[in-house]
C-alpha positions as CSV (number, residue, x, y, z in Angstrom):
1,P,-23.9,67.0,11.4
2,A,-23.4,63.4,10.5
3,F,-25.9,62.0,13.0
4,C,-28.6,64.6,12.0
5,F,-27.9,63.3,8.3
6,I,-28.3,59.9,9.1
7,G,-31.5,60.6,11.1
8,G,-33.0,62.4,8.1
9,G,-32.2,59.4,6.2
10,A,-34.1,57.2,8.4
11,L,-37.0,59.3,8.3
12,Q,-37.1,59.3,4.5
13,L,-36.8,55.7,4.6
14,Q,-39.5,55.2,6.9
15,D,-41.9,57.5,4.7
16,L,-41.0,55.5,1.5
17,V,-41.8,52.2,3.5
18,A,-45.3,53.9,4.5
19,N,-46.1,54.8,1.2
20,R,-45.2,51.4,-0.3
21,I,-47.3,49.8,2.4
22,I,-50.3,52.0,1.5
23,E,-49.9,51.6,-2.2
24,E,-49.3,47.7,-2.1
25,P,-52.7,45.9,-1.5
26,P,-52.8,43.4,1.5
27,P,-53.9,40.5,-0.7
28,R,-50.4,40.4,-2.1
29,R,-49.0,39.8,1.2
30,V,-51.7,37.0,1.8
31,T,-50.7,35.3,-1.1
32,I,-47.0,35.4,-0.5
33,K,-47.5,34.0,2.9
34,T,-49.8,31.2,1.6
35,Q,-47.0,30.3,-0.8
36,A,-44.3,30.2,2.0
37,T,-46.6,28.0,3.9
38,T,-47.2,25.7,1.1
39,V,-43.4,25.3,0.3
40,R,-42.5,24.7,3.8
41,K,-45.0,21.8,3.9
């Protein structure tokens, strides 16, 4: 039963992550990546 519960939780997490990726626009990630590269320089 515990294994099934963990599997269900993992599926729920995947759904949440997928929803976040769909909701958030890609430009945000691009800006974050550019900021990280500038900081590295």
